[in-house]
N, C-alpha and C positions, 0 to 999 in steps of 0.2 A: 411547621414545627418540625424539630429534628432532635435526634439523640445528641447528647453532649457528653463527651468523655474528656476530662481534663486531668493532666498531670500537674499537681499543684507545686511546681518547682519554684515558683516565685515566693513561697512562704519561707521565712527565715528559720527553718528548722529541718530536721531529718526525721524519718519515720522512727517510731519506737522500736527498740530491739525486740526480736521475737521472744515469746514467752519461753520457749525452748526450741530445740531443733526438731522436735518430733511431733508436736501438737499444733493444730491450727484451730482457732476459736471462731466458729460461725454463729451468727446471732440474727434475730429478728426482733423488731420493736415497733409497735404502732405508737408513735409518740404524739399523735393528734396535733401535729404542727401544720394546721390548715387554717384558712381564714375565709369565712363565708362571703365576705365582700371582696376577696382577692387582694388583701393587703398584707400578706405575709412578709414581703420584702420590706415594706415600711415598718412593720413591727420589729423585724430583726435589726434594722438600722437604728431604730429608736432605743432599743434595749428591751428585752422581753423576758420576764421572769419564768414563764412557762418553758421557753427555749433553754434557759439556764438549767432548769431542773432536768429536762430531757438530756442535756449535755452531761450533767453530773452523773446520771445513770450510766451513760455510755462510758464515761471516764472511770467509773467504779468497776464495771465489768471488763472493759478493755478488750473488745473483740478484735479479731484480725480482719474479718469480713462481716459487714453488717447491712441488712436491709431495713430501711426506715419506711414503714407504711404511713400513709396520710401526711406526706410532706408535699406541699403544693408545688406543681411544676411550673416553671417559666422558661421561655425559649432560650434565654441566654445563661441559665444556671446561676442567676444572681443570688437567689435565696440560698442555694447550696453553698456558694462561696462564703456568704455572710455567716452561715451557721458553722462552717468549718473554721473560719478564721477568728470570728469574734466570740464564739461560744465553746466549741470543742478545743480550739487552740489556746484557750485561757482557762486557768483553774476555776472550777465551779463548786461551790458548797464544800470546800476543803479537799476536793479531788485534784489530781494532777492532770494537766493538759494532755490531750491525746492527738496524734497526728495520723491522718490518712492521706497518702500521696495521690490516691486515685479515687475518682468518683464516676458514677454512671447515672444519667437521668435520660428519660425519653418521654415522648408524649403519651398521654393516657386518654381513655375514652370518657372519663368523668367530666360532666359539664359541657361536652361538645354536642351542640344541637343535632338531632337526627332527622327532624322534620316528620317524625312518626309519632303516633299515639301509643307509646310503649306501655303506659300504665292503665290504659283503657278508660280514661276519664273524659274522652271526647275532645281533648285538646292536644296540641302537638308542641306547646311552648313552655311546658313546666320543667322543673329540675329532674323529674322522673321520666321525662321524654328525651333526655340526652342519651347518648350511646351508653353511658354509665351515669348513675344518679349524681347530680351536682349542679350548683348554682352558677358556676363559671368554669370555663375550660381550664383544666389542670388541677382542680381541687382534688384533694385526697390522692395525690400522686405518689410516686415511689422514688426512692433515692438509695443507691447502693454505694457504700463507702468501703474502701479496701486498702490494706497496707501493701498489697501485691498487685502487679499489673493486671488489668482487665483487657482481654483480647477483643477489641471492638470490631475488628474485621470478621471475626467468627461469631460474634454475638447474634442471637436470633430474638426477634420480637414478634408477638402475635396479636397486636392490637386490632388488626383489620379482619382477622379470621372469622368468616360467617359461621354462625351457630348451626345452621342447617347442614353444613358439611359433615358434622359429627354423626356417624352411623348410630341410629338408636337414641338420638338426643331426646331428652325428656320434654315433650311438648306440653306446655301448660294448657289446662282445660278449664272451662267455666263450670258453674254448678250443675249445668245440664249435661255436661260431658262433651260439649263441642270444643274445638280448638279455640283458645283465647285469642290467638292472632289469626288474621286472614293470611292466605298463602303469600300474597305479595309482601306483607309486612314481615312474616316469618323468614323469608328468603333474604331480607336485608339486615336482620338483626345481627349484631356482633356478639361473639361468645364472651369475650373478656370484658368485664365491667371496668377495669382499669387498663391493665396490660399483663402479659405473661412474658418474662424475660429468661433466656438461657444465656448466661454470661460466663464464658470460660475464664477462670481465675488462674493466673500463672503463679502458683505457689512454689516455694523452694523445693517441694517434694513432687511437683508435677501438676498437671492441669486438673482442676476440680470445677465442674460446671455448677454454677450457682443458679438455681431455678427459683425465680422470685415471682410472687403473685399476691393478689389481694382480692379474692372473690367477693361478690356482693353478699351481704347478710341475708339469710333465708327468711326474712320477715318484711314488714311494711308492704304487704300485699293483701290478697283476699283468698277466697276458696280456690282461685286459679293457681295460686302458689307460683307465680311467674318468677319471683325472686328466689324461692326455694329451689325450683328446678334449675335455674341458672347457676346458683351456687354449686349444686351437684355436678353440673356439666363442666363448670370451670375447674373444679377439683379433678374431674375425670380427664381433662386435657393432660395434666401431668401424669396421671396413671397410665394413659395410653402412650404418652411421650417416652416414658422410661421402660416400657415393656420390651422384653426380649423378642416377643412375637411381632415381627415387622408389620404384619397385616393389621395390627391394632393401631399403628401410628401412620399408616399410609395416607389417611385422610387429612393429616395435619399439614398445612402450608403456612410458612412464615411470611412476614411482611415484605420480604425480598423475592418471594416465589419459590423458596426452597422447600422441598417436600420431605415428610417423614420425621422420625423421632431421633433421640440421642443414639450415638453409637453404642452397641451392646457392651463394650468393654470400658466405657467411660465412667469415671468417678463423678458423683453428683451429690449435691445437698439441696433439698427442697425447703424453702423458707417462706414464711409470710403469715399474716393474719388471714387464716383460711375460713374464719367465721363458721366453724362446724365443730361441735363437741361430739365425742364418740358415743356418748350415752344420753346426754340431756339436751334440751333446747328443741328447735323446730327444723333442724336440717332434714332433708329428704333422704329416706332410706339410709340413714346413718352415713352420710356422704363421705366423711373423712376416712371411713374404713377402706375406701378404695385405695388409700395410700398406706394407712397403718397396717393393713393386711397384705400389701403388695409384695410379691416375692423378691423384688429388687430393692426394697426399702428395709432398712434396719430400724424398726420402731420399738426394739426390745427394752431400751433404757429410757424411762420416762422422766423428763425434767420435773422437779418438784421444789416446793419451798414451804418453810414453816409459816411465813406470813400469810400464805393462801389459806392454810388451815385456820389460823386465828381469824382471818377475815370472814370465812364462811360461818364460823361460830358466832361472831359478833353481828354480822349482817342478818343472819337467820333468813326468814322469808322463804323464798323458793329453794334455798340451799337445803332446807330440811327434807325435801322430797327428791333431791338429786341422787342419782345412782352412782355417779362417778366419784373417784377419789378426790376430795377437796384439795389435797396437797398438789395435785397436777393442774389445778386451775391457773389460768393466765390472765383473766379479765374479770372485772367487777362491775355489775350492771344494775345495782340497786336491789332492794328487797324483793320486788315482784319477780324479777327474772333470776336473780342470784348470780353466783360466780360460775365461770365455765372455762374449759380448756379449749381455746380457739386459735392460739398462736403456736406455730410449730417450726422446728428445725429438724428435718428428717434426712439423715445421710443414707447413701447407698450402702448395700451390704459389702461392697468392695473396700470400704473404709473401716478403720478400727476406731471404735468409739471409746473416748476417755471420760473425763468429767462432764457433767451436764448440770443445768440449773435454771431456775426462774428467779429473776431478781425481784423478789417480793419480801423485803426485810420484815423482821418481827415488829409488831406495834410498839412504838415508844423508842425504837432504836434511832441512832443518829441518821442512818440512811433512810429511814422512813419519812424524813422531812421532805425529801425530793423524789421518793419512789412513787408518789401518787400524782405525778405530773400528768399521767394519762390514765384512762380506765383500763388500759392494758399494761402488762409487765413484760420486760425484756426476757427472752428465752435464748439460751446459748448451749452449744454442744461443742466439745473439743474432739477433734478427729486426728487420726494419723493416716497418711497415705502410705500404704505398705510397699509400694513400688512406683517409680516414676513412669509416666506414659510417654 
């Protein structure tokens, strides 16, 4: 399996004109474009209403750089090309077609057999025993779409990074306090449940590193909290990676063997379904605060929506006891769990933040007809690069 970077020059159109010369819209969207049986390509070829709705959301918001979480990976990038040409490239639900000249996909850990008993059930062949949970290789993958060139030669991926390399990694423990994994298993485990990507985007204003990830949800485990601790450490990878203190990132080695974190003067945007709410839910030690309170990250402007407020009120259930601002929620997970803020676009402090938002339209609006394509909602942030690098 390999990374695929394609310039879609064969398509009979040109990229949309920039919104203006000063702002660049970065976005993340968990569109749930996966198939449990590995049939996403067949679905997209046949015509898929779910994909049309996801495309309509993207066409409505019109980001310049977008991370799609839960988009199944295939070696040749067939699903990505189908989605770009047949869905984004055609008007959906009354929206205008949108063109992205560049895309980036790469292998993920989900569904790839590990040969290990990762979930502790005494077997090594279940979906929870893959390097990242999944029923087939490539499920729940990632896709980045961009109007601007992606520097593939400088891109960094961290799919193979062993978790034990992280100093002070949170070791899951059973109810008796003993390590959940034996030492041999622990030393083989991979940190990233999907992948972590550092993609340099060549914007008209200079290079911005798009840091894309999708940590495992901190649930579906037991007292050992092996998923919760992994979620925490996956988020910590980016916290260490963007730290000005080089000693914090010295342990990080990418899939090409390059060591260390991002350059201290680099612009960056962290994006993804990070599966961690700052106040509610089951994340370990409020894991997302590692980024929201990071000195290099500007989290001062919180994307919000009126639709999220209406949803929390109508769903009720767990929302009644939540401590977070319902307007900042990005996902809806039923009455028992409630709504949460788990999707993020977090720019570096070197960038100037403009408009922000969550695409969660008011109930009954025309846009709400396609906004429920996924249990997540698209989050976007406009930034300005104050000087070129």
